[in-house]
Backbone as CSV, one residue per row, in Angstrom:
resi,resn,N_x,N_y,N_z,CA_x,CA_y,CA_z,C_x,C_y,C_z
1,MET,14.365,-18.159,151.779,13.187,-17.842,152.711,13.083,-16.766,153.953
2,ILE,14.439,-17.573,154.441,14.865,-16.869,156.153,14.741,-15.304,155.666
3,ALA,15.883,-15.552,154.678,16.360,-13.849,154.559,15.464,-13.069,153.904
4,GLU,14.448,-13.662,152.992,13.140,-12.779,152.364,12.384,-12.689,154.000
5,ARG,12.360,-13.133,155.114,11.498,-12.698,156.288,11.947,-12.146,156.790
6,LEU,13.257,-11.727,157.192,14.008,-10.869,157.671,14.093,-9.764,157.306
7,GLN,14.377,-9.633,156.074,14.233,-8.482,154.808,12.651,-8.012,155.630
8,LYS,11.781,-8.052,155.667,10.754,-7.715,155.697,10.452,-7.044,156.941
9,LEU,10.539,-7.977,158.081,10.645,-7.462,159.259,11.683,-6.140,159.805
10,VAL,12.769,-6.324,159.390,13.777,-5.089,159.306,12.919,-4.437,158.514
11,GLU,12.453,-4.069,157.742,11.908,-2.862,156.966,10.584,-1.910,157.538
12,GLU,10.209,-3.569,158.437,9.005,-2.831,159.402,9.327,-2.283,160.469
13,MET,10.234,-2.957,160.870,10.996,-2.328,162.045,11.186,-0.835,162.234
14,VAL,12.149,-0.767,160.810,12.810,0.601,160.688,11.887,1.713,160.405
15,ASP,10.749,1.261,159.626,9.538,2.362,159.350,9.066,2.814,160.539
16,GLU,8.642,1.664,161.722,8.430,2.173,162.834,9.337,2.756,163.720
17,GLY,10.242,3.233,163.517,11.334,3.748,164.112,11.582,3.080,165.420
18,VAL,11.980,1.488,165.118,12.745,0.733,165.990,14.181,1.483,166.452
19,GLN,14.810,0.934,167.255,15.983,1.610,167.518,16.934,0.522,167.586
20,PHE,18.305,0.566,166.910,18.913,-0.848,166.655,19.582,-1.602,167.774
21,ASP,19.813,-0.782,169.326,19.834,-1.451,170.105,19.132,-2.562,170.555
22,ASP,17.422,-1.761,170.366,16.276,-2.308,171.094,15.909,-3.567,170.340
23,ALA,16.292,-3.446,168.878,15.994,-4.951,168.119,16.977,-5.902,168.164
24,VAL,18.195,-5.337,168.601,19.601,-6.739,169.021,19.019,-7.039,170.158
25,HIS,18.571,-6.029,171.080,18.241,-6.974,172.140,16.964,-8.385,172.268
26,GLU,15.599,-7.300,171.795,14.773,-8.381,171.258,15.213,-9.312,170.976
27,PHE,16.076,-9.633,169.950,16.297,-10.589,168.766,17.115,-11.659,169.978
28,GLU,18.122,-11.283,170.520,18.992,-12.077,171.384,17.519,-12.684,172.530
29,LYS,16.816,-12.022,173.203,16.329,-12.405,173.818,14.960,-13.686,173.830
30,ARG,14.766,-13.282,172.875,13.766,-14.349,172.040,14.712,-15.433,171.811
31,PHE,16.233,-15.182,170.987,16.275,-16.634,170.203,17.057,-17.136,171.335
32,ILE,17.560,-16.613,172.448,17.926,-17.508,173.821,16.991,-18.032,173.883
33,SER,15.977,-17.910,174.822,14.694,-18.576,174.986,14.367,-19.255,174.553
34,ARG,14.292,-19.364,173.314,13.940,-20.464,172.101,14.726,-21.570,172.533
35,VAL,15.850,-21.206,172.578,16.873,-22.649,172.254,17.349,-22.828,173.854
36,LEU,17.219,-22.494,174.905,16.829,-22.708,176.272,15.628,-23.905,176.427
37,GLY,14.685,-23.657,176.095,13.640,-24.060,176.365,13.461,-25.711,175.378
38,GLN,14.617,-25.255,174.388,14.627,-26.669,173.475,15.187,-27.872,174.021
39,PHE,16.490,-27.441,174.904,17.502,-28.058,175.941,16.891,-28.008,177.407
40,ASP,15.470,-27.820,177.490,14.889,-27.994,178.872,16.009,-27.091,180.019
41,GLY,16.237,-26.267,179.873,17.054,-25.275,180.907,18.067,-25.708,181.032
42,SER,19.100,-26.731,180.309,20.392,-26.643,180.105,21.430,-25.680,179.803
43,LEU,21.745,-25.001,180.534,22.854,-23.657,180.108,23.706,-24.409,179.053
44,THR,25.056,-25.641,179.130,25.449,-25.859,178.778,25.104,-26.239,177.381
45,LYS,24.141,-27.262,176.971,23.738,-27.636,176.026,23.090,-26.160,175.071
46,THR,22.808,-25.141,176.021,22.386,-24.323,175.192,23.301,-23.195,174.449
47,ALA,24.505,-23.196,175.521,25.577,-22.317,174.652,25.899,-22.943,173.700
48,ASP,26.290,-24.454,173.714,26.740,-25.108,173.015,25.810,-24.980,171.235
49,ALA,25.000,-24.751,171.547,23.650,-24.823,170.202,23.818,-23.844,169.392
50,LEU,24.296,-22.284,170.830,23.908,-20.630,169.935,25.926,-20.357,169.906
51,GLY,26.673,-21.038,170.398,27.993,-21.336,169.361,28.807,-19.891,169.953
52,ILE,28.401,-19.771,171.944,28.621,-18.633,172.669,29.224,-19.682,174.007
53,HIS,30.084,-19.101,175.077,30.806,-19.174,176.152,29.265,-19.281,177.018
54,ARG,29.526,-20.458,178.191,28.744,-20.243,178.962,28.436,-19.568,180.084
55,ASN,29.579,-18.504,180.666,29.252,-17.532,180.985,28.704,-16.420,180.077
56,THR,28.511,-16.265,178.841,28.378,-15.300,178.199,27.055,-15.753,178.355
57,LEU,26.565,-16.954,178.171,25.127,-16.796,178.267,24.628,-16.735,179.349
58,THR,25.135,-17.015,180.256,24.244,-16.543,182.047,24.360,-15.018,182.331
59,ARG,25.170,-14.301,181.122,25.165,-12.947,181.571,23.757,-12.076,180.618
60,LYS,24.032,-12.828,179.769,23.239,-12.674,178.983,21.203,-12.799,179.503
61,MET,21.158,-14.031,180.298,19.836,-14.338,180.587,19.912,-13.502,181.690
62,GLY,20.686,-12.919,182.336,20.595,-11.822,184.074,20.429,-11.131,183.087
63,GLU,21.071,-10.738,182.130,20.799,-9.013,181.113,19.050,-8.543,180.801
64,TYR,18.785,-9.885,180.471,17.486,-10.167,179.773,16.624,-10.951,180.538
65,LYS,16.848,-11.067,182.169,15.532,-11.256,182.814,15.007,-12.753,182.230
66,ILE,15.838,-13.532,181.668,15.192,-15.088,181.031,15.598,-16.133,182.365
67,LYS,14.317,-16.401,182.527,14.420,-17.398,183.825,14.925,-18.846,182.999
68,ARG,15.751,-19.836,183.730,16.021,-21.026,183.401,14.643,-21.851,183.629
69,ARG,14.494,-22.526,182.725,13.453,-23.897,182.964,13.939,-24.838,183.581
70,ALA,13.464,-25.166,184.670,13.975,-26.383,184.983,13.938,-27.909,184.291
71,GLY,15.015,-28.697,184.074,14.406,-29.748,183.553,14.227,-31.753,183.651
């Protein structure tokens, strides 16, 4: 099911002329924000859930201007 939904989204984005970097950045920003919210702003838990290093998470949060929600 998720593969089909993702395929449709990719088709729509390609049809609308969305560039690859913009698509990747938007996906990462929303994905990180969602997981960060699930863990009430815990960077360690969020990084673990995402499978990335905490420093990488912090860097991406700065890059995408994602605010840490106080837990």
